[in-house]
N, C-alpha and C positions, 0 to 999 in steps of 0.2 A: 504494500500500500504506500502511495507517495506521502511525503512529509515535508513540512517546512521546519527549518532550524531557525528559530526566532532569536535575534540578538537585539537587546535594548540599548539605549544610549549609555546606560550604566555598565554595559558589558555582559549582562546576564544572557545565557543561552539556554533555550529549552526546545525540545522537539514537539511538534504538533502534527498528529496524524490527520491527513485529509480524508474526509468521508466521500463515498461515491456521490456523484452529481454535484450540486452547488454548495460551496462554502463561502459565506459572506465574510468580509473583513471590514472593520471600521471601528470608530470609537464608541458607537452606541452599544448598550448592554445586550441587545437582542441579536447581535452578530454571532456567527459561529466562532470567529476569531476576533477577540476584542483588542484593538490597538490603542493603548493608552497614550495618545499623543495629540496635543491640540492642533497639529497640522493635518491630522487625519479627519476626513469627513465622517459624519455619523454612519453612513453606509458608503464605504469608499470604493470597494472593488469586490469582484466575485471570482473565485477559482472553481472551475468546473472540471471534475475528474470523470473521464470516460475510459472505457477499457483500453483503447489504443493510445490516448494522449491526454494531456492536461493543458487547459488554457486559463489565462487570467484576463479579465476585462475590467477596465476602469468604468465606474458608474457615474461619470460626470463630476468627479471630485475637483475641488478648487485647486489643490496643490499637485495633483497628478499622481500617477502610478508609474514607477520606473522599473524596467527590467534591464539589467546589465548597463545601468546609467543612461538608458534611452527612455524618454517618456513614451508611453504606449496607450493605445485605446484598447487593443486586444492583441494577445501574443500567445503562441504555443510555448510551453515551458519544457525545458530539457534539463537533465541532471546538472546540478551545480549553478544554475542561473541565480543571479542576485536580484532580489526584489526589494524595492524601497517604498514604504508608505509612511509619510510623515517623518518622524525621527527614528523609525524602526527599520531595521534591515533584516531580511530573511534570505536563507539559502534554500533553494528547492532541491529535494532529494527524491529522485524519480521512482525508486522502488522497482516495480515491474513495468514501467512505461516502455512502450515499443519504439517511439520515435528517437532518432539520433539528432544531435545538434545540427548536423549538416542538412538533414531532411527538414527540420523545423525552420531553419533559415530559408531554405528554398521555398517552402510552402508559404511562409509569411511574406516573402518579397515578390512572388510571382503574381502578376495580375490574374484575376479570375479568368478562366478559360471560357470563351463564349463560342457557342456553336454558330457558325456563319453559313447561311444558306442563300445561295443566289437563285432567285426565282426568275425564270425566263418568261417574261410577260410580252406578249405580242403587242405591238403598238398599232392597233387596228382602229382608226378613227371612226369607222362605221359601226363598230359594236356599241350597243346601247349601254348606258351606265345602269348598274343595278338600282332598282327602286330603293329609296330610303324611306324608312318608316320611323315614326316616333312612338314611344309608348303611349297607349291610350287613344291613338288615332288609327283608323283603318287604312 
């Protein structure tokens, strides 16, 4: 099971096991992982654990979520990634995660693949336009 190794400003370090599905992080007491930092939003980010990979997503926090010193909106996590929220730093420990660092970088930087279909439409000026109807009118 993946974990976070949480390190506070005072240097304390403690392991936190991530549960399957969503794990919320923030300074609010209802979060799965409470970040006791005034720079953290009440609900700051969410880490989603799926069978093949783990992602972190910022939830519109004011001060941002950082992975390996880069501000992110959403990011695949790989073993040993550094996560910063407010004044807290965490290290991601993958456990049985299947993605490698190279694969995660490739997936997170590639533009989404779009299916491109060329439709060959004949330019026939004599063909009638299809009738347009509006809801409620015959």
